[in-house]
ChimeraX commands (.cxc) that place a marker at each C-alpha (Angstrom):
marker #1 position 32.55,18.56,-1.11 radius 0.5
marker #1 position 32.31,17.45,-4.88 radius 0.5
marker #1 position 30.40,14.29,-5.85 radius 0.5
marker #1 position 30.92,11.90,-8.60 radius 0.5
marker #1 position 28.84,11.82,-11.69 radius 0.5
marker #1 position 27.11,8.68,-10.76 radius 0.5
marker #1 position 26.05,10.22,-7.27 radius 0.5
marker #1 position 24.90,13.14,-9.07 radius 0.5
marker #1 position 22.58,10.91,-11.35 radius 0.5
marker #1 position 21.21,9.31,-8.24 radius 0.5
marker #1 position 19.75,12.59,-6.79 radius 0.5
marker #1 position 16.13,12.63,-7.17 radius 0.5
marker #1 position 15.22,16.11,-8.06 radius 0.5
marker #1 position 11.91,16.04,-10.01 radius 0.5
marker #1 position 10.38,18.80,-7.88 radius 0.5
marker #1 position 7.26,16.84,-7.06 radius 0.5
marker #1 position 7.50,16.68,-3.37 radius 0.5
marker #1 position 9.20,19.55,-1.49 radius 0.5
marker #1 position 11.39,18.73,1.30 radius 0.5
marker #1 position 9.41,18.76,4.50 radius 0.5
marker #1 position 9.91,22.08,6.59 radius 0.5
marker #1 position 10.91,24.02,3.59 radius 0.5
marker #1 position 9.10,27.10,2.40 radius 0.5
marker #1 position 7.76,25.19,-0.59 radius 0.5
marker #1 position 6.28,22.45,1.73 radius 0.5
marker #1 position 4.63,24.98,4.02 radius 0.5
marker #1 position 3.14,26.74,1.13 radius 0.5
marker #1 position 1.92,23.71,-0.58 radius 0.5
marker #1 position 0.56,22.20,2.51 radius 0.5
marker #1 position -1.41,25.41,3.47 radius 0.5
marker #1 position -2.93,25.53,-0.09 radius 0.5
marker #1 position -3.69,21.97,-0.24 radius 0.5
marker #1 position -5.62,22.39,3.12 radius 0.5
marker #1 position -7.69,25.21,1.53 radius 0.5
marker #1 position -7.91,23.80,-2.16 radius 0.5
marker #1 position -11.35,25.50,-2.61 radius 0.5
marker #1 position -9.85,28.92,-2.18 radius 0.5
marker #1 position -7.34,31.26,-3.65 radius 0.5
marker #1 position -5.13,33.58,-1.65 radius 0.5
marker #1 position -2.83,36.69,-2.04 radius 0.5
marker #1 position 0.86,36.45,-1.24 radius 0.5
marker #1 position 0.09,38.47,1.96 radius 0.5
marker #1 position -2.59,36.09,3.09 radius 0.5
marker #1 position -0.26,33.02,2.58 radius 0.5
marker #1 position 2.59,34.62,4.48 radius 0.5
marker #1 position 0.21,35.33,7.43 radius 0.5
marker #1 position -1.18,31.86,7.28 radius 0.5
marker #1 position 2.27,30.12,7.38 radius 0.5
marker #1 position 5.78,30.54,8.80 radius 0.5
marker #1 position 7.14,31.71,5.64 radius 0.5
marker #1 position 8.57,35.22,5.46 radius 0.5
marker #1 position 6.87,37.80,3.22 radius 0.5
marker #1 position 9.98,38.33,1.08 radius 0.5
marker #1 position 10.39,34.55,0.42 radius 0.5
marker #1 position 6.48,33.94,-0.39 radius 0.5
marker #1 position 6.72,35.42,-4.01 radius 0.5
marker #1 position 9.88,33.41,-5.23 radius 0.5
marker #1 position 8.58,30.42,-3.80 radius 0.5
marker #1 position 5.21,30.58,-5.45 radius 0.5
marker #1 position 6.94,31.35,-8.59 radius 0.5
marker #1 position 8.97,28.13,-8.49 radius 0.5
marker #1 position 6.01,26.09,-7.48 radius 0.5
marker #1 position 4.06,27.65,-10.67 radius 0.5
marker #1 position 6.95,26.75,-12.86 radius 0.5
marker #1 position 6.47,23.03,-11.47 radius 0.5
marker #1 position 2.93,23.03,-12.23 radius 0.5
marker #1 position 2.12,22.81,-8.44 radius 0.5
marker #1 position 0.14,26.18,-8.15 radius 0.5
marker #1 position -2.07,28.31,-10.30 radius 0.5
marker #1 position -1.78,32.17,-10.25 radius 0.5
marker #1 position -4.43,34.67,-11.68 radius 0.5
marker #1 position -4.25,38.43,-10.86 radius 0.5
marker #1 position -3.07,38.72,-7.32 radius 0.5
marker #1 position -4.35,35.11,-6.22 radius 0.5
marker #1 position -2.76,31.92,-5.86 radius 0.5
marker #1 position -4.32,28.39,-5.26 radius 0.5
marker #1 position -3.25,24.90,-5.44 radius 0.5
marker #1 position -3.11,23.44,-9.05 radius 0.5
marker #1 position -6.07,21.21,-10.07 radius 0.5
marker #1 position -3.33,19.11,-11.70 radius 0.5
marker #1 position -1.85,18.47,-8.14 radius 0.5
marker #1 position -5.41,17.67,-6.80 radius 0.5
marker #1 position -5.97,15.19,-9.55 radius 0.5
marker #1 position -2.50,13.54,-8.87 radius 0.5
marker #1 position -3.11,13.24,-5.14 radius 0.5
marker #1 position -6.58,11.61,-5.64 radius 0.5
marker #1 position -5.25,9.18,-8.14 radius 0.5
marker #1 position -2.40,8.33,-5.81 radius 0.5
marker #1 position -4.80,7.81,-2.95 radius 0.5
marker #1 position -6.98,5.63,-5.10 radius 0.5
marker #1 position -3.90,3.55,-6.08 radius 0.5
marker #1 position -2.99,3.14,-2.71 radius 0.5
marker #1 position -6.43,1.87,-1.72 radius 0.5
marker #1 position -6.45,-0.49,-4.42 radius 0.5
marker #1 position -3.05,-1.95,-3.70 radius 0.5
marker #1 position -3.87,-2.30,0.01 radius 0.5
marker #1 position -7.06,-4.19,-0.87 radius 0.5
marker #1 position -5.06,-6.58,-3.04 radius 0.5
marker #1 position -2.70,-7.25,-0.21 radius 0.5
marker #1 position -5.62,-8.05,2.14 radius 0.5
marker #1 position -6.89,-10.73,-0.41 radius 0.5
marker #1 position -3.66,-12.14,-1.78 radius 0.5
marker #1 position -3.94,-14.43,-4.92 radius 0.5
marker #1 position -2.24,-17.90,-4.28 radius 0.5
marker #1 position -1.33,-19.20,-7.90 radius 0.5
marker #1 position -0.31,-22.56,-6.84 radius 0.5
marker #1 position -3.65,-23.03,-4.87 radius 0.5
marker #1 position -5.57,-21.82,-7.82 radius 0.5
marker #1 position -3.66,-24.03,-10.22 radius 0.5
marker #1 position -4.88,-27.22,-8.23 radius 0.5
marker #1 position -8.56,-26.51,-8.99 radius 0.5
marker #1 position -8.18,-24.84,-12.36 radius 0.5
marker #1 position -9.44,-26.70,-15.41 radius 0.5
marker #1 position -7.30,-27.42,-18.47 radius 0.5
marker #1 position -9.11,-26.01,-21.12 radius 0.5
marker #1 position -7.46,-28.51,-23.58 radius 0.5
marker #1 position -9.41,-31.13,-21.81 radius 0.5
marker #1 position -12.76,-29.78,-23.12 radius 0.5
marker #1 position -11.94,-29.76,-26.72 radius 0.5
marker #1 position -14.04,-31.95,-29.17 radius 0.5
marker link #1:1,2 radius 0.2
marker link #1:2,3 radius 0.2
marker link #1:3,4 radius 0.2
marker link #1:4,5 radius 0.2
marker link #1:5,6 radius 0.2
marker link #1:6,7 radius 0.2
marker link #1:7,8 radius 0.2
marker link #1:8,9 radius 0.2
marker link #1:9,10 radius 0.2
marker link #1:10,11 radius 0.2
marker link #1:11,12 radius 0.2
marker link #1:12,13 radius 0.2
marker link #1:13,14 radius 0.2
marker link #1:14,15 radius 0.2
marker link #1:15,16 radius 0.2
marker link #1:16,17 radius 0.2
marker link #1:17,18 radius 0.2
marker link #1:18,19 radius 0.2
marker link #1:19,20 radius 0.2
marker link #1:20,21 radius 0.2
marker link #1:21,22 radius 0.2
marker link #1:22,23 radius 0.2
marker link #1:23,24 radius 0.2
marker link #1:24,25 radius 0.2
marker link #1:25,26 radius 0.2
marker link #1:26,27 radius 0.2
marker link #1:27,28 radius 0.2
marker link #1:28,29 radius 0.2
marker link #1:29,30 radius 0.2
marker link #1:30,31 radius 0.2
marker link #1:31,32 radius 0.2
marker link #1:32,33 radius 0.2
marker link #1:33,34 radius 0.2
marker link #1:34,35 radius 0.2
marker link #1:35,36 radius 0.2
marker link #1:36,37 radius 0.2
marker link #1:37,38 radius 0.2
marker link #1:38,39 radius 0.2
marker link #1:39,40 radius 0.2
marker link #1:40,41 radius 0.2
marker link #1:41,42 radius 0.2
marker link #1:42,43 radius 0.2
marker link #1:43,44 radius 0.2
marker link #1:44,45 radius 0.2
marker link #1:45,46 radius 0.2
marker link #1:46,47 radius 0.2
marker link #1:47,48 radius 0.2
marker link #1:48,49 radius 0.2
marker link #1:49,50 radius 0.2
marker link #1:50,51 radius 0.2
marker link #1:51,52 radius 0.2
marker link #1:52,53 radius 0.2
marker link #1:53,54 radius 0.2
marker link #1:54,55 radius 0.2
marker link #1:55,56 radius 0.2
marker link #1:56,57 radius 0.2
marker link #1:57,58 radius 0.2
marker link #1:58,59 radius 0.2
marker link #1:59,60 radius 0.2
marker link #1:60,61 radius 0.2
marker link #1:61,62 radius 0.2
marker link #1:62,63 radius 0.2
marker link #1:63,64 radius 0.2
marker link #1:64,65 radius 0.2
marker link #1:65,66 radius 0.2
marker link #1:66,67 radius 0.2
marker link #1:67,68 radius 0.2
marker link #1:68,69 radius 0.2
marker link #1:69,70 radius 0.2
marker link #1:70,71 radius 0.2
marker link #1:71,72 radius 0.2
marker link #1:72,73 radius 0.2
marker link #1:73,74 radius 0.2
marker link #1:74,75 radius 0.2
marker link #1:75,76 radius 0.2
marker link #1:76,77 radius 0.2
marker link #1:77,78 radius 0.2
marker link #1:78,79 radius 0.2
marker link #1:79,80 radius 0.2
marker link #1:80,81 radius 0.2
marker link #1:81,82 radius 0.2
marker link #1:82,83 radius 0.2
marker link #1:83,84 radius 0.2
marker link #1:84,85 radius 0.2
marker link #1:85,86 radius 0.2
marker link #1:86,87 radius 0.2
marker link #1:87,88 radius 0.2
marker link #1:88,89 radius 0.2
marker link #1:89,90 radius 0.2
marker link #1:90,91 radius 0.2
marker link #1:91,92 radius 0.2
marker link #1:92,93 radius 0.2
marker link #1:93,94 radius 0.2
marker link #1:94,95 radius 0.2
marker link #1:95,96 radius 0.2
marker link #1:96,97 radius 0.2
marker link #1:97,98 radius 0.2
marker link #1:98,99 radius 0.2
marker link #1:99,100 radius 0.2
marker link #1:100,101 radius 0.2
marker link #1:101,102 radius 0.2
marker link #1:102,103 radius 0.2
marker link #1:103,104 radius 0.2
marker link #1:104,105 radius 0.2
marker link #1:105,106 radius 0.2
marker link #1:106,107 radius 0.2
marker link #1:107,108 radius 0.2
marker link #1:108,109 radius 0.2
marker link #1:109,110 radius 0.2
marker link #1:110,111 radius 0.2
marker link #1:111,112 radius 0.2
marker link #1:112,113 radius 0.2
marker link #1:113,114 radius 0.2
marker link #1:114,115 radius 0.2
marker link #1:115,116 radius 0.2
marker link #1:116,117 radius 0.2
marker link #1:117,118 radius 0.2
marker link #1:118,119 radius 0.2
marker link #1:119,120 radius 0.2
view
């Protein structure tokens, strides 16, 4: 069924987060869980539910999107992905801490000093 141009523009296709349950999600989840190691395509296929014939094309797409690195026969999660995940986790922690200690502007205003009152 065709969609209109406005609907097409609303589709989020940045490639950053694969759809859960897809081959890309399975591969990335495995590699993220073993971020300190690199694996061959065969090892990745054996460790995931992804068929051997689908591993290669999936890894190539993930490499094109900067999600995995490839050297020789080996593949691993990209350092870039690890950095983004760490930054996202940190940002979430900081945001949560600010929610716990909310800032009440009106309350602050009651006790705030007007700097104009201290001018000489």
